[in-house]
N, C-alpha and C positions, 0 to 999 in steps of 0.2 A: 662365695660360699665364705661361708661361718668360720669369723677369725678365731681358731684351735677354739678351746674348750666353752663356749658363750655360758655352756649353766655353769661351772665352774663355781663357786663361794668364792668373791672376792671380800675379804677381811681387813683389810690391809694394803696399801703403796705397796708393799711389794708381790701381793697376790694378783694386784693390778697390773706389774710391770711385765707375770712374768704369763697372762693372758695375753696382753699386747706385744711382747715377744723383746720389748728393750729394757732397760737401764730404769730400776728408780727413782734414778733423777732425775729421766729423763720426763720420766711422767711425773713428780712433781711440779716439772719444768711448764709440761702442760698442761696441769691443773692450777696451774697459777699464770697462766696466761702467757706464758715469757716467746716474746721472738725468736730467742734463741732453737726451738724447735718448731721445723719448720714444717709450714699448714699441711699438707697430709697426713704425718703422724700424732701432729695436737689434735685434729680432730677425728681421728682413730683413737684416742684413749682420751679422749671423752665421750663419743658416740659410747665408745665400751663402759664407761664411769655411768654414763646416763641406764643405758642399759641395765646394768648390776646393782646402781641406785647409792653409786659410792659417790661422795661429795668430797672436796679436798681438803677439810678436817675429819672427814673421820677418822683417821688414825689417831685422832686423840679423843673424838668420843666412842670409841671402841676399848682403845688401852681404861680410858675412866673407868669404863661398864666391867672388863677383866680385871682390873684392882689387884696386879701380879703380884702388888707387895715392893718393887725393885725401882730405883731410881738407877738410870743407867748415869756413869758418869763418862766423858771419853776426851782423852787429851789428842790432841790433834796437834804433829809435829812437821809441817810443814816449810816452817823454816831452817828445819833443824832436824833431819829426820833419825841422827845418831842419839836426839840430847836421850839421857835417860831419866824414867819415872821414881829415877829410885831419891832425882833431883831434891834438895836440903825442900824448894818450896813446895812442888808437887805433895812433897811425905805432909808440909807444916799445913797445907789446906785441904790436903784427904783427909786427914785425922779427924781433925775442924767439923768437915763434911761427916762422916763418917757416925760422929757421936752425936752429931745434929739429927742423922735422919734415923738413927738407932731409937734416937728418944720421940718420935714420931711415928715410933712405929713400920719403918721401911728399911731393908736388904739395898747396899749398895753393890752394883756388879761396872767394872771396869774397863777400858776397853783403853788401849795405846793406838793410833791409825797412823798411817804414813802416804798422808791425801796423793802425793806421789802415785803410790800406787795401787790406789783406791778411792780410785774419783768420786766412787758414789756412798766417801766411810757413812755421812751423815744416814741419808735417807738408809740407807738399811739396816743401821742400828736401831730406830725409831718405828721403823715398820715390820721388825721381827718382832712384835706382839710380845719380847719378852720385859720390858720392863714400860713403866705407867707415866715414865717423863723423863726426860735428859736435862742434865745439868755439864756445857764442855768448859774445860779447863783454858780458857786462851784462845785468840782469837787467830796466835797465828799469823801466818802470810793468807787464812779463806774464809775472809769475813765478807766476801760474796758469797762463796756457797753458803754461810748461816746465812746470810739475809735471802737467798732462793725460800728453800726452806723455813724459813717465820712466816715467810706470808702463804702458807698452807697447814703450820704445827706450831699450833699455842701455846704444852704445854712443855718447855724450852727456858732455861736462862744460859747466860752466858759467862763467866768470868773472864773480864777484860776491858779495852779501850770504848770509852761511850764520842759519837761520835752525834753530831745534830743533825736529826734527820733521820739517823739509823729505824727499823723496823725491829730487827730483835731487840729481849730483852737484855740487859747488860749490871754487872755488879763488877764494882771495879773499882779503883782508887783513881785520883786526877792527877792522873801523869804527867802528865804537862807541868804543871805546878810544882809535882814531886822534881823535874828536871828541875825545874827554877828554884828551888828549897840547895838542891846538892850543888848546884853553879853557886849561890848566892852563899854557898858555906866557903864554898875555896875560895871564891877573891877576900871571902874574909879573912879566911889563915895566909893568905901571903899572895895566892895563883894568880898568873895571869898568861900563863898560856893550857889555854886546860883542852888535855884528849879524852876523846870518850869508846868507853867499851863496851860493845855490841853488836847484834843484827840487827836493821834496822826494817829489814824485809820484814819483821815482827811487829805487829802495830802498837802495841805497850812500847814498847824501846825507840819507836818512833819518836814518840807522843816524848817518852821524857831528853832525849836526843835534845828536841826542838824547844821543851823549856828550858834547856839549859842554854838555845843559842839565842832564846830570848835575854835572857839574861847578858849575855858575852858583847849580843851587840846594844843594847842597855847601858853599857858600861863601856863602849868604846874599848874596846876589848879584842881580839880576832879571833874569828868565826872558832867554835868549838869544834878539833881537829877530830874526823871522825875514825875510829879504827875497826874495822866488820871483825866481830869475833864469835867464832861459836857458844853454843855453852854445852858441849859434850866435852867433861874433861880432860879427854887425849889429846883433842882439838883446841880448845884452849889454854891451856897451855904453851906449846909450842906458839901458838897462834902471836899472844900477850909476850914469849919471850923475843920474837920474833918483832912486836910494831917497838917495844925499850929499846933494842938494840938500836933500829932504825933508826929512833926519837930521839936517842940517850943527846941527855944537854937540853936540849929543843922544848919540853913540856914541863910543867914542873906541881900541874892540878891534874888531877883521874876522877873521870867518874864514873861508875861500873855500871853497868846495868842491870846488873845484881849478886846483892853481897857474896857468894858462891863465883862469882868474876873476881870481885872484889880481891875476897880469899886467895885467890889463885895467883891473881897478880900478886897483893905482899910478899908471899912467897917467892915470886921469881923475881921481884925488887930487894929482897934479902939479900939473894944469892947472885945478881950484880950489884951486891955493898951501896945499895942507892938507899939512902936515909929516907925514913917515914916518920914525922910528916917534915923535917928538919930541906929536904931536897924537892921531895915528890909530895906534894898531898894525896888524899886517897875518901873517896866515899862512897857508897855500895848503896843499896836499892832494897829493903825488902824490913829488912832488921828480925835477922833471922837466928835465933840461937847460935850458929856461927859466929856474929855477928858479936859479941858479949868474948867471945871466947880466941880471936888472934889476936897476935904478940905484934905491935900494941892492939888495942880493942877500937874495932872496928868506927867510924862514923859513917851512917845511912840515914836513908827517908825512910820513916814504918809505914809500911802500911799493915790496917788493925786487920789479917788474916780474920783471927775467928770471927769481928763481926761482918766478915762478908762470907763466914758460911753457913752464919745464922742468917744471911741479909741472902742467901742463895739460896734455900731452900723454902726460908720464908713465903719469894716470891712465885718458890717455880710449884706449891704448894695453892697459892691464891689463885693461881696462872686453872689449874687441875681444877677447882672450884670455879672454873668457870669465869674471875676478876679477868679483866684489863689491868694491866700494872704497868707503872714509869720503871725505868732504873734507876741505879741507884749508886752513885758518883760521892766515893770517901773521900774524905782531907785526908793527908797524907802527915806524918809530922817528922821535921829533921830532928833527930838521932846523937849530939854530940858527943864524941867519946876522944881518941886519941889520935887517929890521924889524919884529923883535920880540927 
């Protein structure tokens, strides 16, 4: 008995998934030869793909022929489902991306996804037929999912952390180096017991903490104290207050994974009447506009978000044209102000 309608037109991965009666993610993995898909299902999908002349990279070639003039931008929030895309970092990067895409004649389609409730978030987007390519902002805890999709879909570039040997093309800062710069500054300002605010299930944050740990170990200081902190403002403020109360008098330097967390921390330090930088030194990460507006102004590690946006668009357009591109790792820069 034939599988459903074998005469149906298969234009993209979603059509093939519908025909096979499975999810787009299963199709993507099956066409990439992943062992996660059982043999029977994998062979069925591959047979249907052959019957309809569908190849693993047909998604990309089909989209290039259609030329929708739209680039998809997706923000996966696997590590913190309550984080808002109104977060200052997201809005800053999105602004630069919109400017750059417009300059090249493209519109932007934005999606915020929570992978916990949408396992096929990336497959469905790229297989929708509505976009020419996709930019993923942040790897969150979705590194493996992005890697799997990269096996069969080339017009994709990711803002995030670069790891040796990874298959997906990424643009981002050298986060480990940034973490070293932050810790070195805290120590130079007199800190000897450093804490880190952030959720290290996010790959970029884990790299920043690792860089700070490198410096603490090299200087013979105690390991950096990791204090798990979410990025959603309501949770972060409460968590920071709890961290400071629990470690009162114990820590004299704080490295916040983002400027947003650093600003919330500064507010709580003031509320608890802890002097900055006399008692506690504080360093953020990003150098967002808020870093210059806090009282006192925030010492931070700058990542060139504007250059990153240009790099994301440039690499994506080159991949749409059929090029194979390398990842782009940007150097971070320490910006010394008054909190450390």
